[in-house]
C-alpha positions in Angstrom: -96.9 139.0 10.4 -97.6 141.6 7.8 -97.4 139.1 5.0 -99.5 136.4 6.7 -102.8 135.3 5.3 -105.7 136.6 7.5 -108.7 134.5 8.5 -111.4 134.5 11.1 -112.4 131.7 13.4 -115.4 130.7 11.1 -113.0 130.0 8.2 -110.7 128.0 10.5 -113.7 125.9 11.7 -114.9 125.3 8.2 -111.3 124.1 7.2 -111.1 121.8 10.3 -114.5 120.3 9.7 -113.3 119.2 6.3 -109.9 117.9 7.4 -111.6 116.0 10.2 -113.9 114.2 7.8 -117.1 115.8 9.2 -118.4 117.5 6.0 -119.4 114.4 4.2 -119.6 110.8 5.6 -117.2 108.4 4.0 -119.1 105.4 2.5 -117.6 102.3 4.1 -115.1 101.7 6.9 -112.8 104.2 8.6 -109.3 103.2 7.4 -109.0 106.2 4.9 -110.1 108.8 7.4 -107.4 111.5 8.0 -108.1 111.7 11.7 -106.5 108.2 12.1 -103.2 109.9 11.0 -103.2 111.3 14.6 -105.4 108.6 16.2 -108.9 108.7 17.6 -109.2 109.1 21.4 -111.2 106.4 23.2 -112.0 108.3 26.4 -114.3 107.2 27.8 -114.2 103.7 26.5 -116.3 103.2 23.4 -116.4 106.8 22.2 -113.7 106.3 19.5 -116.2 104.2 17.4 -118.8 106.9 18.0 -116.4 109.5 16.6 -115.8 107.2 13.5 -119.6 106.9 13.1 -119.8 110.7 12.6 -117.4 110.3 9.7 -118.1 107.0 7.9 -121.0 104.6 7.4 -119.4 101.5 8.8 -117.4 102.6 12.0 -117.1 99.0 13.3 -115.3 97.8 10.2 -111.6 97.6 9.7 -108.6 96.2 11.5 -107.8 99.1 13.9 -105.6 98.9 17.0 -106.2 100.5 20.4 -103.0 101.7 22.0 -101.7 104.2 24.6 -100.2 106.8 22.3 -100.3 110.6 22.5 -100.0 111.8 26.2 -100.5 108.1 27.1 -104.2 108.3 26.3 -105.9 105.3 24.5 -106.4 106.0 20.8 -107.5 103.9 17.8 -104.9 103.7 15.1 -104.1 101.8 12.0 -101.8 99.0 13.2 -99.3 99.7 10.4 -98.9 103.3 11.8 -97.8 102.2 15.3 -94.0 101.7 14.8 -93.5 105.1 13.2 -95.8 106.8 15.7 -93.9 105.3 18.6 -90.7 106.8 17.2 -92.3 110.2 16.6 -93.6 110.3 20.2 -90.3 109.4 21.7 -88.9 112.2 23.9 -86.7 114.7 22.1 -84.2 115.0 25.0 -83.9 114.5 28.7 -85.7 117.7 29.6 -88.6 116.8 27.2 -88.8 113.4 28.8 -89.0 114.8 32.3 -91.7 117.3 31.4 -93.8 114.5 30.1 -93.8 112.2 33.1 -92.4 114.0 36.2 -95.1 114.6 38.9 -95.2 115.7 42.5 -95.5 112.1 43.4 -91.9 111.4 42.3 -88.6 112.6 43.8 -86.4 115.1 41.9 -84.1 112.3 40.9 -86.8 111.0 38.6 -86.6 114.0 36.3 -82.8 113.5 36.0 -83.3 110.1 34.5 -84.9 111.7 31.5 -85.1 109.5 28.4 -83.6 106.6 30.3 -86.8 106.4 32.3 -88.7 105.9 29.1 -86.2 103.3 27.8 -86.3 101.3 31.0 -90.0 101.3 31.1 -90.4 100.3 27.4 -87.9 97.4 28.0 -89.9 96.2 30.9 -93.1 96.2 28.8 -91.4 94.1 26.2 -90.3 91.6 28.8 -93.6 91.5 30.6 -96.4 91.7 28.0 -96.1 88.6 25.8 -99.7 87.6 26.0 -103.0 89.3 27.0 -102.4 90.5 30.6 -104.5 92.6 33.0 -103.2 96.1 33.6 -102.8 95.6 37.3 -100.5 92.6 36.8 -98.5 94.4 34.2 -98.1 97.5 36.4 -96.8 95.4 39.3 -94.3 93.6 37.1 -93.1 96.8 35.3 -92.8 98.6 38.6 -90.4 95.9 39.8 -88.2 96.3 36.7 -87.8 100.1 36.5 -85.5 102.4 38.4 -86.9 103.1 41.9 -86.8 106.8 41.3 -89.8 106.6 39.0 -91.9 104.7 41.5 -93.8 105.9 44.6 -95.3 104.4 47.7 -99.0 103.7 47.5 -100.4 103.5 51.0 -103.7 102.0 49.8 -102.1 98.8 48.5 -98.9 98.9 50.5 -96.7 98.7 47.3 -94.6 100.9 45.1 -96.1 101.9 41.7 -94.5 103.3 38.6 -95.6 106.9 37.7 -98.9 106.5 35.8 -97.8 109.1 33.2 -94.6 107.3 32.4 -96.3 103.9 32.5 -98.8 104.8 29.8 -96.6 107.0 27.7 -93.9 104.3 27.4 -96.4 101.6 26.4 -96.3 102.2 22.7 -92.5 102.1 22.5 -92.6 99.0 24.6 -94.8 97.3 21.9 -98.0 97.3 23.9 -101.5 97.6 22.6 -104.9 97.3 24.3 -107.8 94.8 23.9 -110.6 97.1 22.7 -113.3 94.6 23.5 -112.2 93.8 27.1 -114.4 95.0 29.9 -111.4 96.1 31.9 -107.9 97.2 30.7 -106.1 94.3 29.2 -102.7 94.8 27.5 -101.6 92.8 24.5 -98.5 92.7 22.3 -99.0 95.1 19.4 -98.9 93.7 15.8 -96.6 94.7 14.3 -94.7 95.2 17.5 -92.7 98.4 17.6 -89.1 98.3 18.8 -87.7 100.7 21.4 -86.5 103.8 19.5 -82.8 104.6 19.6 -83.8 108.2 19.2 -86.8 110.3 18.2 -87.7 110.0 14.5 -90.5 111.6 12.5 -91.5 114.2 15.1 -91.6 117.1 12.6 -94.0 115.0 10.5 -96.2 114.4 13.5 -96.3 118.2 14.1 -97.2 118.8 10.5 -100.0 116.2 10.8 -101.5 118.1 13.8 -101.3 121.4 11.9 -102.9 119.8 8.8 -105.8 118.4 10.7 -106.2 120.9 13.6 -104.4 124.0 12.3 -103.7 126.8 11.9 -102.2 126.5 15.4 -99.3 127.7 17.5 -96.3 125.8 18.8 -97.9 126.1 22.2 -101.1 124.4 20.9 -99.1 121.5 19.4 -97.0 121.2 22.6 -100.1 120.9 24.8 -101.5 118.3 22.5 -98.3 116.2 22.7 -98.0 116.7 26.4 -94.7 118.6 26.3 -93.5 122.2 26.0 -93.0 124.6 23.2 -89.4 124.9 24.2 -88.9 121.2 23.8 -90.5 121.2 20.3 -88.1 123.9 18.9 -85.6 121.4 17.6 -88.3 119.4 15.8 -90.4 122.4 14.5 -90.9 122.1 10.7 -89.5 124.9 8.5 -92.0 124.5 5.6 -94.9 126.3 7.3 -96.9 129.4 6.4 -97.9 132.0 9.0 -101.6 132.6 9.3 -103.3 135.4 11.3 -106.4 134.0 13.0 -108.3 137.0 14.3 -105.0 138.7 14.9 -103.3 135.7 16.6 -100.3 134.3 14.8 -100.6 130.6 13.9 -99.1 128.1 11.5 -100.2 125.8 8.7 -98.3 123.6 6.2 -97.7 125.6 3.0 -99.6 123.2 0.8 -102.8 123.5 2.8 -103.1 127.3 2.8 -105.3 127.4 -0.3 -107.6 124.8 1.3 -108.0 126.9 4.3 -108.7 130.1 2.4 -111.2 128.4 0.1 -113.1 126.2 2.7 -116.8 126.7 2.0 -119.5 127.4 4.6 -120.5 124.2 6.3 -124.1 122.9 6.6 -125.4 119.9 8.5 -125.5 118.2 11.8 -123.1 115.8 13.6 -123.2 114.5 17.2 -119.6 114.3 18.4 -118.7 112.3 21.4 -116.4 113.4 24.3 -112.8 113.5 23.2 -113.7 113.6 19.5 -110.7 114.4 17.4 -112.3 117.8 16.4 -112.3 118.7 20.1 -108.6 117.9 20.6 -107.5 121.3 19.2 -105.9 123.2 22.1 -107.1 126.6 21.0 -110.4 126.1 22.6 -111.5 129.7 22.3 -111.5 129.2 18.6 -113.9 126.3 19.0 -116.1 127.8 21.6 -115.6 131.5 22.3 -118.2 131.8 25.0 -116.5 131.0 28.4 -119.6 129.6 30.1 -120.3 127.3 27.1 -116.6 126.3 27.0 -116.8 125.2 30.6 -119.8 123.1 29.7 -117.8 121.3 27.0 -114.5 120.8 28.8 -115.2 119.9 32.4 -112.8 118.7 35.0 -114.5 115.3 34.9 -117.2 113.8 32.7 -117.2 115.8 29.5 -120.4 115.7 27.4 -120.6 115.1 23.7 -121.3 118.2 21.5 -123.8 119.1 18.8 -122.0 120.4 15.7 -124.5 122.4 13.7 -123.7 124.3 10.5 -120.1 124.7 11.3 -120.4 125.7 14.9 -120.6 123.8 18.3 -124.2 124.6 19.2 -124.9 122.5 22.3 -124.0 119.4 24.4 -125.5 115.9 24.8 -125.2 113.0 27.2 -126.4 109.4 26.7 -127.3 106.4 28.7 -128.6 102.9 27.9 -132.2 102.3 28.9 -133.7 98.9 28.2 -131.1 98.2 25.5 -131.8 101.5 23.7 -129.8 104.6 23.7 -131.4 107.6 25.5 -129.7 110.7 24.3 -130.4 114.0 26.2 -129.6 117.1 24.2 -128.9 120.6 25.6 -129.0 123.0 22.6 -127.6 126.5 22.9 -130.1 128.0 20.4 -133.5 127.2 19.0 -133.6 124.3 16.5 -135.6 124.2 13.3 -137.8 121.2 12.5 -135.3 120.1 9.8 -132.4 120.3 12.3 -134.4 118.2 14.9 -135.0 115.5 12.2 -131.3 115.5 11.3 -130.3 115.2 15.0 -132.7 112.2 15.4 -131.0 110.6 12.4 -127.5 111.2 13.7 -128.5 109.7 17.1 -129.3 106.4 15.3 -125.6 106.4 14.1 -124.4 106.9 17.7 -126.6 104.0 18.8 -125.3 101.7 16.0 -121.7 102.5 16.9 -122.6 101.2 20.4 -124.2 98.1 19.0 -127.6 99.2 20.1 -130.7 98.9 17.9 -132.1 102.4 18.3 -131.9 105.8 20.0 -134.4 108.2 21.5 -133.5 111.9 21.7 -134.7 114.0 24.6 -134.5 117.8 24.7 -135.6 118.5 21.1 -138.9 120.3 22.0 
């Protein structure tokens, strides 16, 4: 580590704000945004478009696809990216597969199925989802077609269900997307429809994409993001990375992005980021929010708030609700706000409202 470049967390945050498209808003639709290279989480439903609104002027434009992708969570993607992403997310081996879906609900025999559990589930999706179909109906049909070891008894509905983690993580390989506009979860055939991978392909490139957008980071950070283990990622770990010391902690960044990290300028301005925003997906949360009490406010067990990004730092949280067809946004800042900052927050709130197809927003908590 003696030859590693050395940076502090402030420099890392400045670099990530730029790579996440949060320094300057792109004029137009979101297709060119780098965060779509990983996907934009849509948890809870509707927040992906709010994340895009923090990065471009027309977040509702473009032909984006909603799909269960990384960790089985719903993300917005470019449709053309889905086949390659499905192959990159395919388990690297049986142990990797088991670590991604095995839970206490399932018998030990489930883990022994490894990759075959993913393959059987993906094949079931391809057979079942040929038109828009409600999630419950798909779940019943897929559960009937997979090995019994990956299902469990549900007393509430007197039936056997497939493991939820396996169900959603195999969806992309099974050619399944989601209807973004449906009130409840409706599965549709993806277009183009990915085929079931014969083997993983492109995983090192996916790792590099994470490091480019949310680095410098460790193998453990990347593994947590992908829902696997650092041990499993060893075989796919890229060899064209530079070691970076982040406040004494060893991390990694693609060679060609080191200069951008070291030269990232101080960031000024305001953004209101929704829960599960791509910027918040970095697994080194102490870099994002060093204060433990504040960190617990941002990443809760249930119901995460949005965050206030102010001059390169997370500086508070916010929650919103719809009141008489207007967005009421309640802000909880962690520091005093200048009059200029309050005006900028009010402007940003209008972008959040527009992304939710609401005419206007009112901000509470600015005084």
